[in-house]
C-alpha positions as CSV (number, residue, x, y, z in Angstrom):
1,X,1.4,-2.3,-4.8
2,X,0.1,-1.6,-1.4
3,X,-3.7,-2.2,-1.0
4,X,-5.4,0.0,1.5
5,X,-8.2,-1.5,3.6
6,X,-10.6,0.1,6.2
7,X,-11.1,-1.7,9.4
8,X,-13.6,0.6,11.1
9,X,-14.7,3.8,10.4
10,X,-12.2,6.2,10.2
11,X,-9.4,3.8,10.5
12,X,-7.4,3.0,7.3
13,X,-4.5,0.7,7.2
14,X,-1.6,-0.2,4.2
15,X,-1.3,-3.6,3.5
16,X,2.1,-4.1,2.1
17,X,2.9,-7.0,-0.4
18,X,6.1,-8.4,-0.7
19,X,7.1,-12.1,-2.3
20,X,6.8,-13.9,1.2
21,X,3.7,-15.2,2.8
22,X,2.6,-12.6,5.6
23,X,-0.1,-12.3,8.1
24,X,-1.2,-9.0,10.2
25,X,-3.5,-8.4,13.1
26,X,-6.3,-6.6,12.7
27,X,-7.2,-6.4,16.4
28,X,-10.8,-5.8,17.0
29,X,-12.1,-4.4,13.7
30,X,-15.9,-4.1,12.6
31,X,-16.3,-6.8,9.9
32,X,-19.7,-4.7,8.6
33,X,-17.0,-1.9,8.4
34,X,-14.4,-3.6,6.8
35,X,-13.7,-2.6,3.2
36,X,-11.0,-2.4,0.8
37,X,-10.4,0.7,-1.1
38,X,-11.3,0.2,-4.2
39,X,-12.1,3.7,-5.0
40,X,-8.3,5.1,-5.1
41,X,-6.8,1.5,-5.5
42,X,-7.2,-0.5,-9.0
43,X,-8.3,-3.8,-7.6
44,X,-11.2,-5.9,-8.1
45,X,-12.7,-7.9,-4.9
46,X,-15.4,-10.5,-4.1
47,X,-17.4,-10.9,-1.0
48,X,-16.7,-14.0,0.7
């Protein structure tokens, strides 16, 4: 199931899972704005 993340005020991206390990470049993102969309996605997160 894809996961939607926010990397800036109005910048949402989709992460597409696969059976292989992946990485992505988020560029310059606002760490305070970073968020996983738990409102529209059934996912639990923990802050690290």
